[in-house]
C-alpha positions as CSV (number, residue, x, y, z in Angstrom):
1,M,124.9,169.1,113.1
2,A,121.0,170.1,112.0
3,A,119.1,167.0,110.2
4,A,115.3,167.3,108.8
5,V,113.1,165.5,110.0
6,T,109.8,165.8,109.0
7,G,106.2,163.9,110.2
8,N,102.5,164.2,111.0
9,L,99.8,164.5,113.3
10,R,96.5,165.3,112.0
11,A,92.9,164.9,111.8
12,A,92.0,161.1,110.8
13,P,89.9,161.8,107.0
14,G,86.4,162.4,107.4
15,A,86.9,164.2,111.0
16,S,84.3,166.7,110.5
17,A,83.6,169.9,112.7
18,N,81.0,167.9,115.4
19,V,83.7,165.2,116.7
20,S,84.5,165.6,119.8
21,K,88.1,167.0,121.6
22,A,88.7,163.7,123.0
23,K,87.3,161.7,119.4
24,L,89.3,164.1,117.7
25,L,93.0,163.3,119.7
26,S,92.0,160.0,119.5
27,F,92.5,160.6,116.0
28,A,95.6,162.7,115.7
29,L,97.4,159.7,117.9
30,L,96.1,157.2,115.3
31,D,97.0,159.5,113.2
32,W,100.7,160.0,113.7
33,Q,103.4,158.7,111.7
34,P,106.9,159.2,113.0
35,S,109.9,159.4,110.1
36,A,113.5,157.6,111.0
37,A,115.4,160.0,110.5
38,I,118.1,160.6,113.9
39,L,120.2,162.7,115.3
40,H,122.6,162.7,117.6
41,D,124.7,165.4,119.4
42,P,128.6,165.5,120.2
43,V,127.8,163.3,123.9
44,G,125.6,161.3,122.0
45,H,122.0,162.5,122.6
46,S,119.4,162.1,120.4
47,F,117.0,165.3,120.5
48,C,116.2,167.2,117.9
49,P,115.5,170.4,118.5
50,R,112.2,171.7,117.2
51,S,113.7,173.4,114.2
52,C,114.4,170.7,113.0
53,L,110.6,169.3,113.4
54,D,108.5,169.8,110.5
55,Y,104.3,168.4,111.5
56,S,101.5,168.6,109.1
57,M,98.2,169.6,111.5
58,S,94.8,170.7,110.9
59,A,94.2,173.8,112.6
60,D,91.2,171.2,114.9
61,T,94.2,168.9,115.9
62,V,96.1,171.9,116.8
63,A,93.3,173.2,118.8
64,V,93.5,170.1,120.4
65,M,96.3,168.9,120.9
66,S,97.3,172.1,123.0
67,E,94.2,172.3,124.5
68,L,93.9,168.1,126.1
69,R,97.7,167.9,126.8
70,P,98.4,164.6,127.4
71,Q,100.1,165.4,131.1
72,V,103.0,163.4,131.7
73,L,105.1,162.8,134.5
74,V,109.1,162.6,133.9
75,V,111.1,160.5,137.1
76,D,114.4,161.2,136.5
77,D,118.2,162.0,139.2
78,D,119.1,163.6,136.6
79,L,118.4,166.8,135.8
80,E,119.7,167.8,132.6
81,M,117.8,165.6,131.3
82,C,114.7,165.9,132.8
83,S,115.3,169.9,131.5
84,M,115.8,168.0,127.6
85,L,112.7,165.7,128.4
86,R,110.2,169.0,129.9
87,E,111.6,171.8,127.0
88,Y,111.3,169.1,124.0
89,L,108.1,167.6,125.1
90,S,106.0,171.2,126.1
91,K,106.4,171.8,122.5
92,E,105.2,168.0,121.2
93,H,101.7,169.4,122.4
94,F,102.5,167.4,125.9
95,E,102.3,168.8,130.0
96,V,104.9,168.0,131.3
97,D,106.0,167.7,135.4
98,V,109.1,166.7,136.8
99,A,109.9,164.2,140.0
100,H,113.9,164.0,140.6
101,D,113.1,160.6,143.5
102,G,111.8,157.8,144.1
103,A,109.4,159.7,147.0
104,S,108.6,162.5,145.4
105,A,107.0,161.4,142.4
106,L,104.7,159.1,144.4
107,K,103.2,162.3,146.5
108,R,103.0,164.2,143.3
109,L,100.6,161.3,141.8
110,E,98.9,161.7,145.0
111,R,97.9,165.0,144.0
112,H,97.8,165.2,140.3
113,K,96.5,163.5,137.4
114,A,99.3,161.7,134.7
115,D,98.2,160.3,131.8
116,I,101.7,158.4,131.6
117,V,104.8,158.5,133.6
118,L,108.4,158.2,132.5
119,L,110.7,156.1,135.2
120,D,114.4,156.2,135.5
121,V,115.1,152.4,136.4
122,S,118.7,154.2,138.2
123,M,117.2,156.4,141.1
124,P,119.1,157.0,144.6
125,N,117.1,155.3,147.5
126,L,113.9,154.7,145.9
127,G,114.0,153.0,142.3
128,G,112.0,153.1,138.9
129,F,111.5,149.4,139.6
130,D,110.8,150.1,142.9
131,V,108.1,152.6,142.3
132,L,107.3,150.1,139.4
133,R,106.2,148.1,142.4
134,R,104.3,150.6,144.4
135,L,102.2,152.2,141.7
136,R,101.3,148.3,140.3
137,T,99.7,147.6,143.5
138,E,97.0,150.4,142.5
139,S,97.1,151.9,139.6
140,S,97.4,150.4,135.5
141,L,98.9,154.0,134.8
142,P,100.6,153.7,131.7
143,V,104.9,153.3,132.5
144,L,107.7,153.6,129.4
145,M,110.5,152.6,131.6
146,L,114.3,155.0,131.0
147,T,117.1,152.9,131.8
148,A,120.8,154.0,130.9
149,R,122.1,149.8,131.0
150,D,121.3,148.5,127.6
151,D,120.8,145.1,129.6
152,H,118.2,142.8,128.8
153,V,117.5,141.9,132.4
154,D,117.0,145.6,133.4
155,R,114.3,145.3,130.9
156,V,113.0,142.0,131.8
157,L,112.3,143.1,135.4
158,G,110.6,146.3,134.2
159,L,108.0,144.3,131.1
160,E,107.6,141.4,133.9
161,L,106.5,144.5,136.8
162,G,103.9,145.6,134.6
163,A,106.2,147.9,132.3
164,D,103.9,149.6,128.9
165,D,107.6,150.0,127.2
166,Y,111.2,150.9,128.2
167,L,113.7,152.8,125.9
168,T,117.4,152.7,126.6
169,K,119.9,155.3,127.0
170,P,120.4,157.4,124.9
171,F,117.4,157.4,122.7
172,N,116.4,158.9,119.9
173,A,113.4,161.2,120.7
174,R,111.7,161.4,117.8
175,E,111.3,157.6,119.2
176,L,110.2,158.5,122.4
177,V,107.3,160.9,121.6
178,A,106.9,157.7,118.8
179,R,106.4,155.1,122.2
180,I,104.5,157.5,123.8
181,H,102.3,158.2,121.6
182,A,102.0,154.1,121.0
183,I,101.0,153.5,124.9
184,L,98.2,156.6,125.5
185,R,96.6,154.8,122.3
186,R,96.4,151.6,124.0
187,S,95.0,153.1,127.0
188,Q,92.9,154.7,125.5
189,T,91.3,151.7,122.7
190,S,91.8,149.4,126.1
191,H,89.1,152.1,128.2
192,Q,87.0,152.3,125.2
193,V,83.1,150.2,125.3
194,D,83.2,147.3,123.3
195,E,80.2,144.1,122.8
196,P,82.0,142.0,125.8
197,E,83.2,138.6,124.5
198,I,84.2,135.4,126.0
199,L,86.3,133.0,124.3
200,E,87.6,129.8,124.9
201,I,89.5,127.1,124.1
202,G,91.3,125.1,125.5
203,L,91.3,125.6,129.2
204,L,92.2,128.5,128.8
205,T,89.2,131.5,129.0
206,L,89.5,135.5,127.7
207,E,86.9,138.4,129.0
208,T,87.3,140.9,127.1
209,G,85.1,143.2,128.9
210,L,87.4,142.7,131.7
211,R,90.5,142.3,130.0
212,R,90.7,139.3,132.4
213,A,92.2,135.8,131.3
214,H,91.1,132.4,133.4
215,V,93.0,128.8,133.9
216,E,90.5,126.7,134.7
217,G,88.0,129.3,136.4
218,E,91.1,130.2,138.5
219,I,91.9,134.2,137.1
220,V,95.1,135.0,136.4
221,P,96.6,138.1,136.5
222,L,98.1,139.8,134.0
223,T,99.6,143.2,132.0
224,D,97.3,145.0,129.8
225,A,100.9,144.3,127.2
226,E,100.6,140.6,128.2
227,Y,96.9,140.6,128.1
228,R,97.2,141.7,124.8
229,V,99.2,140.0,123.3
230,L,97.7,136.4,124.6
231,E,94.4,137.7,123.4
232,L,95.9,138.2,120.2
233,L,97.0,134.4,120.1
234,V,93.9,133.5,121.1
235,R,91.8,135.4,118.1
236,N,94.2,133.6,115.4
237,A,94.7,129.9,117.3
238,G,96.8,127.6,114.9
239,R,97.8,131.0,112.9
240,V,102.0,131.3,113.2
241,M,101.8,135.8,114.6
242,S,105.1,136.9,113.7
243,R,107.4,139.3,116.0
244,S,105.9,142.3,113.8
245,E,102.7,141.9,114.1
246,I,102.7,141.2,117.0
247,T,104.5,144.4,118.3
248,R,102.1,146.3,116.2
249,R,98.7,144.5,116.6
250,A,99.1,143.7,120.9
251,L,102.0,146.7,121.7
252,G,100.7,149.5,118.9
253,R,103.9,150.7,117.5
254,R,106.9,149.6,114.9
255,Y,108.9,146.2,115.2
256,L,112.6,147.4,116.1
257,G,114.7,143.9,114.5
258,L,117.0,144.6,118.1
259,D,113.0,144.3,120.0
260,R,113.2,141.2,122.8
261,S,110.0,143.0,124.1
262,V,107.3,140.4,122.6
263,D,109.3,137.5,123.3
264,T,109.6,138.5,127.5
265,H,105.8,139.3,126.9
266,V,105.2,136.2,125.8
267,S,108.1,134.3,128.8
268,N,105.8,135.9,131.0
269,L,102.7,134.3,129.8
270,R,104.5,131.1,129.9
271,R,104.9,131.2,133.5
272,K,102.5,132.9,134.2
273,L,99.5,130.4,132.4
274,G,101.9,127.1,133.5
275,S,102.3,124.0,131.8
276,R,98.2,123.2,132.5
277,I,97.8,124.5,129.2
278,D,99.9,122.9,127.6
279,S,98.2,120.3,127.4
280,S,95.9,122.2,125.1
281,T,96.9,125.2,123.7
282,P,100.6,125.0,124.2
283,I,102.2,129.3,123.3
284,L,105.2,127.8,120.5
285,G,107.6,129.9,119.2
286,V,108.6,128.4,115.6
287,R,112.2,129.8,114.7
288,G,113.1,132.0,112.4
289,A,108.8,132.8,112.1
290,G,107.1,134.5,115.5
291,Y,104.9,132.4,117.8
292,L,101.9,130.7,117.3
293,L,98.6,129.6,119.9
294,G,98.9,125.5,119.5
295,L,95.5,123.4,119.8
296,S,94.8,119.9,120.7
297,D,92.9,118.1,119.4
298,L,91.1,118.9,123.2
299,A,91.2,122.1,122.6
300,K,89.6,122.1,118.8
301,S,86.9,119.8,120.8
302,N,86.4,122.6,122.7
303,S,86.4,125.5,120.6
């Protein structure tokens, strides 16, 4: 059964012909808005054929997306899934490479550049978590985990190991593209040169230029997503931030009611920052509302 799906991918208002191709691509990613339509096939996959998609793109954006196709490496031992993803993502202006096991994926990444990896959790021999562990020892390459098990433990472990996001199979192909765009957008903005700042509150210090956190002078290793969540809480210390707002502003995507990734990131932050900050700047949960970075008298006097 077919379903009508519409979306927009266009240059941001005011983008002129003189804007660089890389910048135009950034505008396109920032302006891309998927519709909330879902298409399921009889076996439960959620892939929408190209004929169901109606994008409105400017000629310039189409040209740029065609020339600067983001490089996606799909790592999955399911041959049919890889074939479907290659076909779908290629039509969405991505350059797609495929590996069917973890060892092959690592070898390909040694030889070829990728902008993002779609990494299946359950593979024989070298599984997705093992691949992610090895990647994170030397790279901050964006990784979106794919799992066939709707298991909270899998999600938490993936995020703790440094995955940028996760999707449970079967998934909506439009949501997959939306999450890839959100991750690439975050990756692009994290590499933009901003005026570096030193944010100090209580025993916690953030170096925004290096995207680094310290507690009493000791560097705390954080994933990109964890750092973004922490910086957002620091910049809004004393104010309750809803899960929806944290997801949108720190993770770069729309919040879905059952999405617990913010809770996982906050849990990881509490564990990594340790009990030392609890006396000055605890991360507090507000039931039914969200999270805030609390301000003790010590933190107030030092801020």
